Structures are given as C-alpha cells and as structure tokens.
Backbone as CSV, one residue per row, in Angstrom:
resi,resn,N_x,N_y,N_z,CA_x,CA_y,CA_z,C_x,C_y,C_z
1,MET,9.593,5.588,-8.096,9.457,6.152,-7.558,10.298,5.048,-5.900
2,GLU,10.731,5.929,-5.314,11.177,5.234,-4.006,11.017,4.778,-2.873
3,VAL,10.581,3.306,-2.280,9.945,2.932,-1.237,9.866,3.385,-0.394
4,ALA,11.060,4.125,0.138,12.020,4.947,1.097,11.055,6.231,2.063
5,GLU,10.726,6.910,0.558,10.495,7.658,0.162,8.551,7.571,0.809
6,TRP,8.676,6.789,0.267,6.681,6.459,0.568,6.799,6.067,1.999
7,GLN,7.675,5.806,2.477,7.710,5.036,4.443,7.712,6.396,5.223
8,ARG,8.829,6.806,4.473,8.739,8.288,5.052,7.469,9.296,5.244
9,ILE,6.626,8.907,4.196,5.439,10.108,4.653,4.064,9.281,5.134
10,THR,4.292,8.041,5.406,3.497,6.775,6.154,3.568,7.659,7.561
11,THR,1.701,7.176,7.727,1.662,7.216,9.661,0.810,5.895,9.680
12,TYR,0.799,5.608,10.716,-0.040,4.038,11.046,-1.427,4.070,11.762
13,GLU,-2.179,3.675,11.385,-3.695,4.306,12.603,-4.061,2.866,12.788
14,GLY,-3.336,1.974,13.967,-3.826,0.552,14.523,-1.790,-0.396,14.870
15,TYR,-1.055,0.323,14.199,-0.049,-0.193,14.017,1.274,1.060,13.963
16,THR,2.309,0.068,14.582,3.544,1.190,14.474,3.972,0.921,13.060
17,VAL,5.607,1.435,13.435,6.487,1.452,12.039,6.981,0.008,12.439
18,ASP,6.826,-0.652,13.459,7.822,-1.947,14.069,6.456,-2.806,14.397
19,SER,5.595,-3.202,14.237,3.986,-3.801,13.931,4.695,-4.767,12.898
20,LYS,4.694,-6.478,13.158,5.077,-7.242,12.123,4.557,-6.916,10.599
21,GLN,3.041,-6.393,10.683,2.222,-6.107,9.558,2.970,-5.260,8.502
22,VAL,3.037,-4.181,9.230,4.054,-3.606,8.378,5.457,-3.275,8.090
23,VAL,6.439,-4.260,8.951,7.378,-4.725,8.854,7.440,-5.599,7.598
24,CYS,6.188,-6.553,7.398,5.885,-6.883,6.231,5.536,-6.267,5.265
25,PHE,4.631,-5.623,5.037,3.959,-4.763,3.988,5.238,-3.931,3.171
26,TRP,5.592,-3.499,4.035,7.139,-3.046,2.963,8.253,-3.544,2.686
27,ALA,8.559,-5.164,3.190,9.267,-5.981,2.636,9.078,-6.206,1.588
28,VAL,7.581,-6.243,1.677,6.519,-7.053,-0.105,6.735,-5.674,-0.834
29,VAL,6.323,-4.887,-0.738,6.573,-3.610,-1.859,8.121,-3.797,-2.437
30,SER,8.695,-3.733,-0.745,10.140,-3.509,-1.866,10.392,-3.989,-2.806
31,SER,9.605,-5.312,-2.975,10.529,-6.404,-3.560,9.765,-6.512,-5.036
32,PHE,8.962,-5.338,-4.707,7.950,-5.551,-6.685,8.907,-4.191,-7.488
33,GLU,8.541,-4.562,-8.374,9.693,-4.141,-10.051,9.024,-2.952,-9.944
34,GLU,9.312,-2.109,-11.067,8.692,-0.573,-11.515,7.739,-0.639,-11.637
35,ASP,6.651,-1.532,-12.155,5.452,-1.185,-12.509,4.193,-1.806,-11.974
36,GLU,5.019,-2.689,-10.819,4.015,-3.342,-9.839,3.929,-1.824,-8.969
37,LEU,5.195,-1.037,-8.668,4.719,0.000,-7.599,3.886,1.153,-8.157
38,SER,4.126,1.727,-9.734,3.213,1.917,-10.100,1.734,1.384,-9.646
39,LYS,1.197,-0.060,-10.250,-0.010,-0.323,-10.067,-0.149,0.034,-8.254
40,LEU,0.849,-0.233,-7.618,0.197,-0.377,-6.495,-0.333,1.136,-5.658
41,LEU,1.139,2.297,-6.274,0.406,4.004,-6.140,-1.054,3.790,-6.977
42,VAL,-1.387,3.096,-7.920,-3.071,3.676,-9.173,-3.928,2.871,-7.418
43,PHE,-3.456,1.843,-7.142,-4.327,0.997,-6.268,-4.750,2.158,-5.175
44,ALA,-3.670,2.775,-4.588,-4.024,2.993,-3.297,-4.198,4.849,-3.690
45,ARG,-3.415,5.468,-4.610,-3.960,6.958,-4.806,-5.065,6.823,-5.972
46,GLY,-4.980,6.409,-6.864,-6.363,6.437,-7.685,-5.719,6.633,-8.796
47,SER,-3.910,7.393,-9.315,-3.686,7.667,-10.214,-1.973,7.514,-9.949
48,SER,-1.409,7.072,-11.191,0.279,6.103,-11.143,1.055,7.516,-11.195
49,THR,0.589,9.248,-11.393,1.886,9.937,-11.330,1.130,10.270,-9.904
50,LEU,2.715,11.126,-9.651,2.886,11.991,-8.118,2.742,13.720,-8.487
51,PRO,2.374,14.284,-7.308,2.424,15.535,-7.640,3.865,16.338,-8.846
52,HIS,3.895,16.930,-8.970,5.210,18.049,-9.283,6.338,18.227,-8.454
53,ALA,6.015,18.108,-7.515,7.096,18.973,-6.373,7.588,17.876,-5.089
54,GLY,6.654,15.918,-5.928,6.875,15.061,-5.596,6.224,14.132,-4.577
55,ILE,6.701,12.868,-4.302,5.592,12.356,-3.221,5.726,13.348,-1.624
56,GLY,6.805,13.573,-0.810,6.954,14.342,-0.118,6.261,15.146,0.019
57,THR,5.169,15.644,-0.641,3.509,16.218,-0.445,2.785,15.838,-0.244
58,LEU,2.644,13.711,-0.145,1.437,13.436,0.356,2.034,13.384,1.582
59,SER,0.701,12.123,1.823,0.607,11.613,3.131,-0.144,10.279,2.796
60,PHE,0.327,9.657,3.604,-0.182,8.435,2.829,-0.571,7.278,4.161
61,VAL,-1.349,6.275,4.622,-1.766,6.259,5.888,-2.125,4.779,5.327
62,LEU,-1.454,4.238,6.525,-1.647,2.638,6.790,-2.731,2.455,7.709
63,ARG,-3.706,1.406,7.706,-4.770,1.457,8.872,-4.826,-0.132,9.012
64,LYS,-4.412,-0.617,10.111,-4.787,-2.198,10.376,-6.522,-1.710,10.798
65,VAL,-7.408,-3.386,10.211,-8.704,-3.334,9.980,-8.403,-5.031,10.661
66,ALA,-9.694,-5.391,10.532,-10.841,-6.932,11.165,-10.367,-7.073,9.847
67,GLY,-10.810,-8.562,9.885,-11.067,-9.555,8.951,-9.854,-9.900,8.217
68,ALA,-9.284,-10.864,8.890,-7.843,-11.866,7.756,-8.612,-12.024,6.790
69,ASP,-9.592,-12.577,6.379,-9.808,-13.048,5.041,-10.381,-12.291,3.675
70,ARG,-10.167,-10.761,4.343,-10.233,-9.634,2.857,-9.260,-9.799,2.613
71,LEU,-8.952,-8.890,1.601,-8.035,-8.248,0.634,-8.298,-6.572,1.182
72,PRO,-6.902,-6.672,0.914,-6.714,-4.728,1.328,-7.712,-3.884,0.765
73,VAL,-8.004,-2.922,1.191,-8.885,-1.596,1.129,-8.430,-0.712,0.756
74,ALA,-8.153,-0.459,-0.568,-7.681,1.295,-0.661,-8.907,2.612,-0.768
75,HIS,-8.175,3.469,-0.045,-9.101,4.480,-0.044,-8.514,6.045,-1.038
76,THR,-8.318,5.924,-2.592,-7.904,7.042,-2.950,-8.256,8.078,-2.301
77,CYS,-9.095,8.736,-2.009,-9.712,9.996,-2.323,-8.626,10.153,-0.456
78,GLU,-8.141,9.692,0.505,-7.427,9.870,1.191,-6.261,8.895,1.377
79,PHE,-5.594,8.740,0.017,-4.375,8.237,0.189,-4.244,6.963,1.313
80,SER,-4.871,6.259,0.874,-4.540,5.071,2.317,-5.260,4.209,1.979
81,ILE,-4.051,2.686,2.936,-4.614,1.023,2.488,-5.516,0.849,3.904
82,ASP,-6.792,-0.306,3.562,-6.672,-0.567,5.292,-6.254,-2.180,4.914
83,LEU,-5.405,-2.342,6.028,-4.582,-3.422,5.830,-4.756,-4.445,7.246
84,PRO,-5.849,-5.153,6.435,-5.584,-6.360,8.109,-4.827,-7.290,8.594
85,GLU,-4.610,-7.922,9.415,-3.397,-8.235,10.340,-3.796,-9.795,9.389
86,TYR,-2.512,-10.827,8.749,-2.336,-11.533,8.153,-1.314,-12.100,8.405
87,GLU,-1.678,-14.251,8.486,-0.629,-14.813,9.221,0.786,-14.570,8.991
88,SER,0.764,-14.233,7.188,2.495,-14.616,7.231,2.585,-13.326,6.048
89,SER,3.575,-13.552,6.003,3.998,-12.934,4.667,3.801,-12.786,3.370
90,SER,3.446,-14.361,3.032,3.124,-14.472,1.991,1.479,-14.967,1.045
91,GLU,0.728,-14.820,2.513,0.218,-14.325,2.828,-1.092,-12.713,2.328
92,LEU,0.170,-12.168,3.014,-0.040,-10.436,2.947,0.086,-10.178,1.083
93,GLU,1.588,-10.760,1.196,1.680,-10.218,-0.583,0.782,-10.994,-1.619
94,ALA,0.010,-12.469,-0.831,-0.915,-12.835,-2.026,-2.026,-11.632,-2.532
95,LYS,-3.055,-11.353,-1.087,-3.728,-10.537,-1.270,-3.622,-9.208,-0.988
96,LEU,-2.425,-8.580,-1.058,-2.164,-7.313,-1.590,-2.346,-7.276,-3.416
97,ARG,-0.946,-8.618,-3.992,-0.870,-8.555,-5.380,-2.926,-8.945,-5.702
98,ARG,-3.822,-10.041,-5.347,-5.569,-9.586,-5.553,-5.755,-8.488,-5.370
99,ALA,-5.930,-7.772,-4.779,-6.339,-6.364,-4.285,-5.745,-5.886,-5.257
100,MET,-4.679,-5.306,-5.628,-3.962,-4.447,-6.603,-4.920,-5.055,-8.851
101,GLN,-4.737,-6.237,-8.250,-4.954,-7.029,-9.261,-7.131,-6.458,-9.655
102,GLU,-7.802,-6.623,-8.779,-8.998,-6.816,-8.855,-9.386,-5.302,-8.762
103,GLU,-8.833,-3.957,-8.013,-9.665,-2.938,-7.708,-8.716,-1.869,-8.524
104,THR,-7.472,-2.058,-9.436,-6.842,-1.306,-10.164,-7.895,-1.000,-11.933
105,PHE,-8.174,0.132,-12.050,-8.699,-0.042,-13.375,-7.265,0.660,-14.443
106,GLU,-7.409,0.419,-15.377,-6.551,0.281,-16.488,-6.486,1.771,-16.901
107,GLN,-5.305,2.364,-16.854,-5.380,3.653,-17.880,-5.599,4.072,-18.727
108,ALA,-6.219,4.514,-19.581,-6.448,4.855,-20.205,-5.537,5.740,-21.520
C-alpha cells in the first residue's frame, strides 16, 4: 500500500493538510515498514485488506481531539483516527505505535 494514496483519500476535521500534527503523522506513517502499515490499516479500518478496487474507493478521516495524554483512537466503522495534538513527532510516533499494539486484534 502506498502512503501517498492513503493521503489522497484523507479528509481532516480540526486539522488542515499543513497542520504540524498532520505533517508529523504522515512522516511517521511514511517511515513504517510494510508490516507496520498493515497493522495501522487494521487499527484504523479493522481489516488488513483493501477493497478489490483499491484504497482509492475509501475515505479516511484524521480528526483533531483534545487530550495529549491520550492515545490515538480508531473508529473502524468509519475508517478514521482521532489524533490528539502531541508536543513532538517522537511522542506522536510512540503513542501511535502503542495504540496500534494495544488495540489491534491478531488476524486468525
């Protein structure tokens, strides 16, 4: 899966494409290996597979929420992530990875 394709289908609530958090989010996601991208997809969508027609048929929402002490929260029914405003890119990465680890169910 291409991160650039994922970015193209993204809309923002409370953020803009140029917001510091958005830039950091995509920088972190772009650094992920393929297996980590797959885990992020499971976290955000509830499935590691994409529709037959590809990710371009989906719509992803990255939403600004309060509470920098919280982990990002995924809403798999709408393919979205609630992303608090973190102080740094490293904090965003650490909390995103932790959320993915804690909230991703293993595929049988």
